[in-house]
N, C-alpha and C positions, 0 to 999 in steps of 0.2 A: 287050855288052848291046845291046838293040834301039835303033833310032834314036830320039833325043829323050829317052831315060831314062838317068840316070847310075847308078842303083842299084835293086835290088829286094829285097824281103823277103817271106817267106811264113810263115804261121802256121796250123797245123792246129787245128781245133776240132770239137767234138761227137763225141768218141769213143763216149760212151754213147748218142749219138743213133742209132747203128746198132743198138745193143742194144734200145732202146726200140721200134724198128720191129717187133720180134718179139712185143710185147705188145699187148693190146687198146688201142683208141683212147683217148686222154686219160689213159692210165696215167701218163705222164711229168709231167702237171700236178700230181700229188700229191707229186712228189719234187723240190722246188726245190733241194734240196741236191745233186742230181745234177750241176749245172753246176760247183759247187765241187769236187766229187770228180773231175770231168773234168779240171780244171786241175791238180790235184795229181798225178793218175795220169800225165798227159802230161809233167809236169815231171820226175818220177822214173823214168819208164819210156819214154824216147824211141822205142824200136823200135815201140811201139804206135801211134805217130802215123800210120803208113801205113794204119791201119784206120779213120781218122777219116772222118766223113761229109762235111765241107767243108774246103776250104783257102782261106784269104784271101790274096790276092796284092796286095802294095802296091808300086807303082812310084813312083820319085822322079824328078822332072824335073831 
């Protein structure tokens, strides 16, 4: 691991965020359930994580 960090974790988010980009502006505001579906899909279909819009990287000192 890098200097000063004992461990790291990463978490993929916004799988459907990439799909929303294909639709008109503010379309995603009407579908708040999209975030819940996002978590469920990524939990049960891990290979789809590589298509997520963002990755959160958490470093521990």
